[in-house]
Every structure is written in C-alpha cells, then in structure tokens.
C-alpha positions as CSV (number, residue, x, y, z in Angstrom):
1,M,-100.0,-105.5,172.6
2,S,-103.3,-105.3,174.5
3,L,-104.8,-103.7,177.6
4,S,-108.0,-104.7,179.4
5,I,-109.6,-102.9,182.3
6,V,-112.2,-104.4,184.7
7,H,-113.8,-102.6,187.7
8,T,-114.5,-104.4,191.0
9,R,-114.7,-103.5,194.7
10,A,-112.5,-104.2,197.7
11,A,-113.7,-105.1,201.2
12,L,-112.5,-102.6,203.7
13,G,-114.5,-102.9,206.9
14,V,-118.1,-101.8,206.0
15,N,-116.9,-99.9,203.0
16,A,-116.4,-101.2,199.4
17,P,-114.0,-98.8,197.7
18,P,-113.7,-99.2,193.9
19,I,-110.7,-101.2,192.5
20,T,-109.5,-101.1,188.9
21,V,-107.9,-104.3,187.5
22,E,-105.7,-103.5,184.5
23,V,-104.1,-106.4,182.6
24,H,-101.5,-105.6,180.0
25,I,-100.0,-108.3,177.7
26,S,-96.9,-107.5,175.8
27,K,-94.0,-109.1,174.0
28,G,-91.2,-110.3,176.2
29,L,-90.2,-113.2,178.4
30,P,-93.3,-115.1,179.6
31,G,-94.2,-114.2,183.2
32,L,-96.6,-112.4,185.4
33,T,-96.0,-109.3,187.4
34,M,-98.6,-108.0,189.8
35,V,-98.4,-104.4,191.2
36,G,-100.6,-102.3,193.4
37,L,-99.9,-103.5,196.9
38,P,-101.2,-107.0,196.6
39,E,-101.1,-109.3,199.7
40,T,-99.7,-112.8,199.5
41,T,-103.1,-114.3,198.8
42,V,-103.6,-112.0,195.9
43,K,-100.1,-112.8,194.5
44,E,-101.1,-116.5,194.6
45,A,-103.9,-115.7,192.2
46,R,-101.5,-116.1,189.3
47,D,-101.6,-119.9,189.8
48,R,-105.4,-120.1,190.5
49,V,-106.2,-117.9,187.5
50,R,-103.8,-119.8,185.2
51,S,-105.4,-123.1,186.2
52,A,-109.0,-121.8,185.8
53,I,-108.3,-120.3,182.4
54,I,-106.7,-123.6,181.1
55,N,-109.4,-125.8,182.6
56,S,-112.1,-123.6,181.1
57,G,-110.8,-124.4,177.6
58,Y,-108.9,-121.1,177.0
59,E,-105.2,-120.6,176.3
60,Y,-103.0,-119.0,179.0
61,P,-100.8,-116.5,177.1
62,A,-97.1,-117.3,177.0
63,K,-96.2,-113.6,177.0
64,K,-95.3,-110.9,179.5
65,I,-98.3,-110.1,181.6
66,T,-98.6,-107.1,183.9
67,I,-101.5,-106.8,186.3
68,N,-102.1,-103.5,188.1
69,L,-104.6,-103.3,191.0
70,A,-105.4,-99.6,191.5
71,P,-105.4,-97.5,193.6
72,A,-102.0,-98.6,194.8
73,D,-102.4,-97.1,198.3
74,L,-105.2,-99.4,199.2
75,P,-104.2,-102.9,200.5
76,K,-105.7,-105.8,198.5
77,E,-106.2,-109.1,200.2
78,G,-108.1,-112.4,199.8
79,G,-109.2,-114.3,196.7
80,R,-111.8,-111.9,195.6
81,Y,-109.6,-110.6,192.7
82,D,-109.3,-113.9,191.0
83,L,-112.4,-113.5,188.8
84,P,-111.8,-109.9,187.8
85,I,-108.2,-110.8,186.9
86,A,-109.3,-113.8,184.8
87,I,-112.1,-111.7,183.1
88,A,-109.5,-109.0,182.2
89,L,-107.0,-111.5,181.0
90,L,-109.2,-113.0,178.3
91,P,-109.9,-109.9,176.3
92,A,-106.3,-108.7,176.8
93,S,-105.2,-111.9,175.2
94,E,-107.8,-111.5,172.4
95,Q,-109.7,-114.7,173.3
96,L,-112.9,-112.8,174.1
97,T,-114.2,-109.5,172.8
98,A,-115.2,-106.8,175.2
99,N,-118.8,-106.7,173.8
100,K,-119.2,-110.3,175.0
101,L,-118.6,-109.1,178.5
102,D,-121.1,-106.3,178.5
C-alpha cells in the first residue's frame, strides 16, 4: 500500500549516526512488526505511538504495519524513535501528505 521514510539520528557515545525509519503499511492481519535491532524500549514504542496518534485525533491504521530501523547493525535504544515513527506512520497511512512535513 504505502511506504514512508523519515531520517533521524541515534545517540552512540559522542557520535550521532544517521538512522532511517521506514514505515510500510500493507493489507493483511492488523499488527505491527519492528525490525532493525530494536531494544525493548524501542519495541514498546508501538503502544506509545498508537496512543499518541489516537489522542492527537488521527486514526491508527488497522492494517499490517512494518517498521524498519536502518542500519540493522546499529543497536537502537531509548524512546527517541517514537516521534520519527509517528511522523512516518501518518503519511504511510495517507493521513498527512509528505509536503505538509517539509
């Protein structure tokens, strides 16, 4: 159905390597799969992002959602990916257009 890509940064010591958040929404059983070596805190983002989207007046898609945090070899930790995931989820679900995010 739809793919949305958002660029962000990780915190790795004094470095901030680039991270790409890719959200793909497709037909299938509703659910969320997160790939790309996410730590437990990042996996818990599914509940925080869902609540934030619903409480902001948007609709959480009842479809198959796949979130890829790239590069896969870099560990992702903390809640810093919640906002990039939410921002990528809205255009992927066609609730926002990409030009509104520019």
